[in-house]
C-alpha positions as CSV (number, residue, x, y, z in Angstrom):
1,X,6.0,-72.7,18.6
2,X,8.4,-69.8,18.6
3,X,10.3,-68.0,15.9
4,X,13.2,-65.7,16.7
5,X,16.6,-64.4,15.7
6,X,19.5,-65.3,17.9
7,X,21.1,-62.6,20.0
8,X,24.2,-62.8,17.9
9,X,22.2,-61.8,14.8
10,X,20.9,-58.6,16.4
11,X,24.4,-57.8,17.7
12,X,26.0,-58.3,14.3
13,X,23.2,-56.7,12.3
14,X,21.6,-54.0,14.6
15,X,19.9,-52.5,11.6
16,X,17.9,-55.7,11.0
17,X,14.1,-55.3,11.1
18,X,11.8,-58.3,10.6
19,X,8.1,-59.3,10.4
20,X,6.5,-62.6,11.0
21,X,3.0,-64.0,10.2
22,X,1.3,-67.3,11.0
23,X,-1.5,-68.2,8.6
24,X,-3.8,-71.2,8.7
25,X,-6.5,-72.6,6.5
26,X,-4.2,-72.5,3.5
27,X,-5.3,-74.2,0.3
28,X,-4.2,-74.2,-3.3
29,X,-7.5,-73.1,-4.7
30,X,-7.5,-69.5,-3.7
31,X,-7.6,-66.8,-6.4
32,X,-5.0,-64.1,-5.9
33,X,-4.4,-63.2,-9.5
34,X,-5.5,-59.6,-9.1
35,X,-3.1,-59.0,-6.3
36,X,-0.2,-60.6,-8.1
37,X,-0.9,-58.4,-11.1
38,X,-1.1,-55.3,-9.0
39,X,2.2,-56.0,-7.1
40,X,3.9,-56.9,-10.4
41,X,2.9,-53.6,-11.9
42,X,4.6,-51.8,-8.9
43,X,7.8,-53.8,-9.5
44,X,7.7,-53.1,-13.3
45,X,7.3,-49.4,-12.7
46,X,10.3,-49.3,-10.3
47,X,12.5,-51.4,-12.6
48,X,11.7,-49.0,-15.4
49,X,13.7,-46.4,-13.5
50,X,16.6,-48.5,-12.2
51,X,17.9,-52.0,-12.1
52,X,17.3,-54.0,-8.9
53,X,21.0,-53.7,-7.9
54,X,20.5,-50.0,-7.5
55,X,17.6,-50.3,-5.0
56,X,18.6,-49.4,-1.4
57,X,16.8,-52.6,-0.1
58,X,19.0,-54.8,-2.4
59,X,22.2,-52.8,-1.8
60,X,21.7,-53.3,2.0
61,X,21.4,-57.1,1.6
62,X,24.5,-57.1,-0.7
63,X,26.4,-55.3,2.1
64,X,25.0,-57.9,4.6
65,X,26.1,-60.8,2.5
66,X,29.6,-59.3,2.2
67,X,29.8,-59.0,6.0
68,X,28.9,-62.7,6.1
69,X,31.9,-63.4,3.9
70,X,29.8,-64.2,0.8
71,X,30.2,-62.7,-2.7
72,X,27.0,-60.8,-3.2
73,X,26.9,-61.4,-6.9
74,X,27.4,-65.1,-6.4
75,X,24.8,-65.5,-3.6
76,X,21.9,-63.1,-3.9
77,X,19.1,-62.5,-1.5
78,X,15.8,-64.1,-2.5
79,X,14.3,-60.7,-3.3
80,X,17.2,-59.7,-5.6
81,X,17.0,-63.1,-7.4
82,X,13.2,-62.6,-8.0
83,X,13.6,-59.1,-9.2
84,X,16.4,-60.0,-11.5
85,X,14.3,-62.8,-13.1
86,X,11.2,-60.6,-13.2
87,X,13.2,-57.8,-15.0
88,X,14.4,-60.3,-17.6
89,X,11.2,-62.3,-18.2
90,X,8.5,-59.9,-16.9
91,X,6.9,-62.7,-15.1
92,X,7.6,-65.4,-12.5
93,X,6.7,-69.1,-12.7
94,X,3.5,-70.0,-10.8
95,X,4.0,-72.5,-8.0
96,X,1.2,-72.2,-5.4
97,X,-1.2,-69.2,-4.8
98,X,0.4,-68.4,-1.5
99,X,4.0,-68.6,-2.8
100,X,3.0,-66.6,-5.9
101,X,1.4,-63.9,-3.7
102,X,4.4,-63.7,-1.4
103,X,6.8,-63.6,-4.4
104,X,4.7,-60.7,-5.8
105,X,4.8,-58.8,-2.6
106,X,8.5,-59.4,-2.4
107,X,8.9,-57.9,-5.9
108,X,6.9,-54.8,-5.0
109,X,8.8,-54.2,-1.7
110,X,12.2,-55.5,-2.8
111,X,12.3,-57.4,0.5
112,X,12.9,-61.1,0.8
113,X,10.0,-63.2,2.1
114,X,10.3,-66.8,3.3
115,X,7.3,-69.1,3.6
116,X,7.6,-72.3,5.7
117,X,5.2,-75.2,6.1
118,X,4.8,-75.3,9.9
119,X,4.1,-79.0,10.0
120,X,7.6,-79.6,8.6
121,X,9.3,-77.6,11.4
122,X,10.4,-79.5,14.5
123,X,10.1,-77.4,17.6
124,X,11.1,-73.8,17.4
125,X,12.7,-72.0,14.5
126,X,15.7,-69.7,15.0
127,X,17.8,-67.6,12.6
128,X,21.4,-68.2,13.9
129,X,24.9,-69.1,12.9
130,X,25.3,-72.8,12.0
131,X,27.5,-75.2,13.9
132,X,28.2,-77.2,10.7
133,X,26.4,-80.3,12.0
134,X,22.9,-79.3,10.7
135,X,21.3,-80.9,7.7
136,X,19.7,-79.1,4.8
137,X,17.5,-80.8,2.2
138,X,17.8,-79.3,-1.3
139,X,14.9,-79.1,-3.7
140,X,16.6,-81.8,-5.7
141,X,16.5,-84.2,-2.7
142,X,20.2,-84.0,-1.7
143,X,21.4,-83.5,1.8
144,X,23.9,-80.7,2.5
145,X,25.6,-79.4,5.7
146,X,25.8,-75.7,6.1
147,X,29.3,-74.2,6.7
148,X,30.1,-73.4,10.3
149,X,28.9,-69.8,11.2
150,X,26.8,-69.7,8.0
151,X,23.5,-68.0,8.9
152,X,20.6,-70.5,8.7
153,X,17.0,-71.0,9.8
154,X,17.4,-73.9,12.2
155,X,14.7,-75.9,14.0
156,X,14.8,-78.0,17.2
157,X,16.2,-81.1,15.4
158,X,19.1,-79.3,13.8
159,X,17.5,-79.1,10.4
160,X,18.3,-76.0,8.3
161,X,15.2,-74.6,6.6
162,X,17.2,-71.9,4.8
163,X,20.9,-71.5,3.9
164,X,22.9,-68.3,3.7
165,X,20.2,-66.4,5.5
166,X,17.9,-65.1,2.8
167,X,19.6,-66.8,-0.1
168,X,17.8,-70.2,-0.4
169,X,15.1,-72.1,1.4
170,X,15.0,-75.9,2.0
171,X,12.8,-78.3,0.0
172,X,11.8,-79.8,3.4
173,X,9.4,-77.1,4.4
174,X,8.5,-75.7,1.0
175,X,4.8,-75.0,0.5
176,X,2.9,-77.8,-1.3
177,X,-0.7,-78.5,-2.2
178,X,-1.1,-80.3,1.1
179,X,0.2,-77.3,3.2
180,X,-2.4,-75.9,5.6
181,X,-0.4,-73.8,8.1
182,X,2.6,-71.5,7.3
183,X,5.1,-69.2,8.9
184,X,6.0,-66.2,6.8
185,X,9.1,-64.2,7.5
186,X,10.2,-60.9,5.9
187,X,13.6,-59.3,6.7
188,X,15.3,-56.1,5.7
189,X,18.5,-54.2,6.5
190,X,18.1,-50.8,4.7
191,X,17.6,-47.4,6.3
192,X,13.8,-47.3,6.1
193,X,13.4,-51.0,7.0
194,X,11.3,-50.5,10.1
195,X,8.6,-48.6,8.3
196,X,8.8,-50.7,5.2
197,X,8.5,-54.0,7.1
198,X,5.5,-52.7,9.0
199,X,3.9,-51.7,5.7
200,X,4.7,-55.1,4.1
201,X,3.3,-57.1,7.1
202,X,0.1,-55.0,7.1
203,X,-0.3,-55.4,3.3
204,X,0.3,-59.1,3.3
205,X,-1.9,-59.7,6.3
206,X,-4.8,-58.0,4.6
207,X,-4.4,-60.2,1.4
208,X,-4.0,-63.3,3.5
209,X,-7.2,-62.6,5.4
210,X,-9.1,-62.2,2.2
211,X,-7.7,-65.3,0.5
212,X,-7.3,-67.6,3.5
213,X,-9.4,-66.5,6.4
214,X,-9.2,-66.0,9.3
215,X,-6.7,-63.1,9.6
216,X,-3.2,-64.3,10.3
217,X,-1.3,-63.6,13.6
218,X,1.4,-61.1,12.9
219,X,4.3,-59.4,14.7
220,X,7.1,-56.9,14.1
221,X,10.5,-58.1,15.4
222,X,13.4,-56.1,16.7
223,X,16.3,-56.6,19.2
224,X,13.9,-55.3,21.9
225,X,11.1,-57.8,20.9
226,X,12.9,-60.6,19.0
227,X,10.4,-63.5,19.4
228,X,7.1,-64.5,17.7
229,X,4.9,-67.1,19.5
230,X,2.4,-68.9,17.3
């Protein structure tokens, strides 16, 4: 399988930097509580000095959403939504150890992280503008069709696994207790994105290897090296 961003994405967002990881042997019994607590403390400390809307990572995504024609306070990147909830409640709901770990890392880095069940993806997965014919399954079980030119994660059968780029994933490929193999994608648009994505991928790979060995396959993506084979 291959994951990549379409050429149009690199042309429109040349500042984009991304990381991808493929992890296997996933199970819902892993204990990642210490890591979640540690990353949560990092987020708490940062939020004590400023609201998430002031973070350069979040401001960059807001500018990106504006360039896509979306109101950034109506549609937020996943990292902003998580930070906003965490600031208000000082905790996030627990869903699955892997999702909880990735959410905690997302909080600490203020960078959106998507996690997909590989077995639910048909063919390759590409971040690209939608044609408008794709189907998207909500977490409530409804079928939607993305707007033409809306940025989506699309598979080989025209199914959208995320809408509005980093805004919302699909219920189709969400991690469940039966999930065994996942693709994890982190994306950033801010000035220090290249260094921060590299650090995030290395950090997450280390924790994944400890909780769900063997070590995941990982790659850093750019316009010069846009694809990840796994």
